[in-house]
C-alpha positions in Angstrom: 8.5 5.7 53.7 8.7 8.8 51.5 12.1 7.7 50.2 10.6 4.4 49.2 7.7 6.0 47.3 10.1 8.3 45.4 12.4 5.4 44.4 9.4 3.3 43.4 8.1 6.1 41.2 11.6 6.4 39.6 11.6 2.7 38.9 8.2 2.8 37.3 9.2 5.7 35.0 12.3 3.7 34.0 10.4 0.5 33.2 7.5 2.2 31.4 9.7 4.2 29.1 8.7 3.5 25.5 5.2 2.4 26.2 2.4 3.3 23.7 -1.0 4.4 24.9 -4.3 2.8 23.8 -5.4 5.9 21.8 -2.2 5.7 19.7 -3.1 2.1 18.6 -6.6 2.7 17.4 -7.5 3.4 13.8 -10.5 5.5 12.5 -10.9 6.9 16.0 -10.8 10.7 15.9 -13.9 12.9 15.2 -16.1 9.9 14.4 -19.5 8.8 15.8 -21.2 5.5 15.7 -23.3 4.8 12.6 -22.0 7.9 10.9 -22.9 8.4 7.2 -19.7 9.0 5.3 -19.4 10.2 1.7 -16.7 8.0 0.2 -14.4 9.3 -2.4 -14.9 8.0 -5.9 -12.6 5.2 -7.0 -10.0 7.0 -9.3 -9.9 5.9 -13.0 -6.5 4.4 -13.8 -4.7 6.1 -16.7 -2.1 4.4 -18.7 1.5 5.7 -18.5 4.9 4.6 -19.8 6.2 1.3 -18.4 2.7 0.0 -17.7 2.1 -3.5 -18.8 -1.3 -4.4 -20.4 -3.1 -7.7 -21.0 -5.1 -7.3 -24.2 -7.3 -10.0 -25.6 -9.4 -9.7 -28.8 -12.6 -11.7 -29.5 -14.6 -11.8 -32.7 -17.4 -13.7 -34.4 -14.8 -15.6 -36.3 -12.2 -17.1 -33.9 -9.7 -17.7 -36.7 -9.8 -14.1 -37.9 -9.3 -12.9 -34.3 -6.3 -15.1 -33.6 -3.7 -12.9 -35.4 -4.5 -10.1 -33.0 -3.7 -12.2 -29.9 -0.3 -13.2 -28.6 0.6 -16.8 -29.0 0.6 -18.8 -25.8 1.8 -22.3 -25.0 0.4 -24.9 -22.7 3.5 -24.5 -20.4 2.6 -20.8 -19.6 1.4 -20.5 -16.0 -1.2 -17.7 -16.1 -1.9 -18.0 -12.4 1.5 -16.3 -11.9 1.5 -12.5 -12.2 5.2 -12.4 -13.4 4.3 -14.8 -16.2 1.3 -12.7 -17.2 3.5 -9.6 -17.3 6.0 -11.3 -19.6 3.1 -11.9 -22.1 1.7 -8.4 -21.8 2.1 -5.3 -23.9 4.6 -2.7 -22.5 3.8 0.9 -23.0 7.1 2.5 -24.2 8.5 5.9 -23.2 6.5 7.5 -26.0 3.2 6.1 -24.7 2.8 3.5 -27.5 2.3 -0.3 -27.5 3.4 -2.5 -30.5 0.2 -4.4 -31.4 0.0 -7.3 -33.9 -1.1 -6.3 -37.4 -2.1 -2.8 -36.2 1.4 -1.7 -35.3 2.0 1.1 -32.8 -1.0 2.4 -30.8 -0.8 5.4 -28.6 -2.4 4.7 -25.2 -0.7 7.1 -22.8 -3.2 8.9 -20.6 -6.1 6.7 -21.5 -8.2 4.7 -19.0 -8.7 0.9 -19.5 -12.2 1.6 -21.0 -10.8 4.2 -23.4 -8.1 1.7 -24.4 -10.7 -0.9 -25.2 -12.7 1.5 -27.3 -9.7 2.8 -29.3 -8.4 -0.7 -30.1 -11.9 -1.9 -31.0 -12.3 1.0 -33.4 -9.0 0.1 -35.1 -10.0 -3.5 -35.4 -13.3 -2.8 -37.2 -11.4 -2.7 -40.4 -10.5 -6.4 -39.9 -13.2 -7.9 -37.7 -17.0 -7.7 -37.4 -18.0 -6.3 -34.0 -14.7 -7.0 -32.2 -14.7 -7.2 -28.4 -11.5 -6.2 -26.6 -10.5 -6.9 -23.0 -7.8 -4.8 -21.4 -6.3 -5.2 -18.0 -3.4 -3.5 -16.3 -0.9 -6.1 -15.1 1.6 -4.0 -13.1 -0.7 -2.3 -10.7 1.6 -2.5 -7.7 1.9 -0.7 -4.4 4.7 -0.8 -1.9 4.4 -0.6 1.9 7.3 0.0 4.2 8.1 1.2 7.7 6.2 0.1 10.8 4.3 -2.8 9.3 4.7 -6.5 10.0 5.3 -7.6 6.4 6.8 -4.8 4.3 7.0 -5.3 0.6 5.5 -4.7 -2.9 2.1 -6.1 -3.7 0.5 -6.7 -7.1 -3.2 -5.9 -7.5 -5.2 -7.5 -10.3 -8.5 -5.9 -9.8 -7.1 -2.4 -10.2 -8.7 -1.2 -7.0 -7.1 -1.1 -3.6 -7.6 1.2 -0.6 -4.9 2.4 1.8 -6.4 0.1 4.5 -6.3 -2.9 2.1 -2.6 -2.2 1.4 -1.7 -2.0 5.0 -3.6 -5.3 5.6 -1.6 -7.0 2.8 1.5 -5.8 4.7 0.3 -7.6 7.8 -1.0 -4.5 9.5 0.8 -1.8 11.4 3.0 -2.5 14.4 2.3 -1.2 17.9 4.9 1.6 17.2 3.3 2.9 14.0 2.4 6.5 13.9 -1.2 6.2 12.6 -1.7 10.0 12.4 1.1 10.7 9.9 1.3 8.1 7.1 3.2 9.1 4.0 1.8 8.3 0.5 4.3 9.0 -2.2 2.6 9.2 -5.6 3.8 9.5 -9.2 1.9 12.2 -11.0 2.9 12.5 -14.6 6.5 13.8 -14.4 6.4 14.6 -10.7 6.4 12.9 -7.3 4.0 14.2 -4.6 4.4 13.6 -0.9 1.1 13.3 1.0 0.2 12.8 4.6 -2.7 10.7 5.8 -4.3 10.4 9.3 -5.6 6.9 9.8 -7.4 8.1 13.0 -9.5 10.7 11.3 -12.7 10.3 9.3 -11.3 12.6 6.7 -9.4 9.6 5.4 -12.6 8.2 3.8 -13.0 11.4 1.6 -9.3 11.8 0.9 -7.8 11.5 -2.6 -5.4 9.0 -1.0 -8.0 6.6 0.4 -7.9 4.7 -2.9 -4.4 4.1 -4.2 -3.0 4.3 -7.7 -0.4 2.2 -9.4 3.2 2.5 -8.1 2.1 4.3 -4.9 4.5 4.0 -2.0 3.2 4.0 1.6 5.6 4.7 4.4 4.5 4.2 8.0 6.8 6.2 10.3 7.5 5.1 13.9 6.3 6.8 17.1 8.9 8.5 19.2 8.2 5.9 21.9 10.1 3.3 19.8 13.4 5.0 20.5 13.2 3.7 24.1 11.9 0.3 22.9 14.8 -0.4 20.5 17.6 0.9 22.7 20.4 -1.5 23.6 18.8 -3.8 26.2 22.2 -4.2 28.0 22.2 -0.5 28.6 18.8 -0.6 30.3 18.6 -3.9 32.2 21.6 -3.3 34.6 20.3 0.1 35.8 16.9 -1.4 36.3 18.2 -4.3 38.3 20.4 -2.0 40.3 17.5 0.3 41.0 15.2 -2.6 42.0 17.9 -3.9 44.3 18.2 -0.5 46.0 14.5 -0.2 46.4 14.3 -3.7 48.0 17.2 -2.9 50.4 15.5 0.3 51.5 12.2 -1.4 51.9 13.7 -4.1 54.1 15.5 -1.5 56.2 12.3 0.6 56.7 10.0 -2.2 57.6 12.3 -4.5 59.6 
């Protein structure tokens, strides 16, 4: 009987190798209480940088006078498509300038969208009465890879996205995602910073990486348990079948 129990235990260990516990699958779990009041981090102001693409539209009291400051668009342009919008936008060059109709080069590097509006509007006052300028960043994009169901790059038009939103766009994390050590790679001026985020801690909500910035890359690393899950099935199935057959034979012999 003891032999049977030992062999059964060995079999269970073999068949459960690679399993993930419940606690490893839960987000926002650690050090939190129900109805907790959290102080959320402020949404970061996006600042323009080289290779950003902007949509800029100028309005004035006289439409005809404002037209020269707007890009010409045809009826065939599909403005529901982000790629088409980017093709009609203003590219910030490596020196931080855009080439704007009539006004020429305008330096926008390091400015927020609101500051861009104010600067362009001030320059337009020489030509228009009380001009109104709309500015939108067209290439706000984040990339999600690793242990998610739908890895890829995702464009964001409202200029605001949280880490949780980005993971949801990628289909959510798989059962083998390490939720306690998610990497956020961020471009900061001329540098790249590597930052770790714990999705199971309430510290996430006050982290500088709760809200993402343009061109952030999120990598969800796998748990160690995945090693057993992705091992060659042919290497595992035959030993398990053999062990099960041995256990069955011993059980029959003991209880006959």
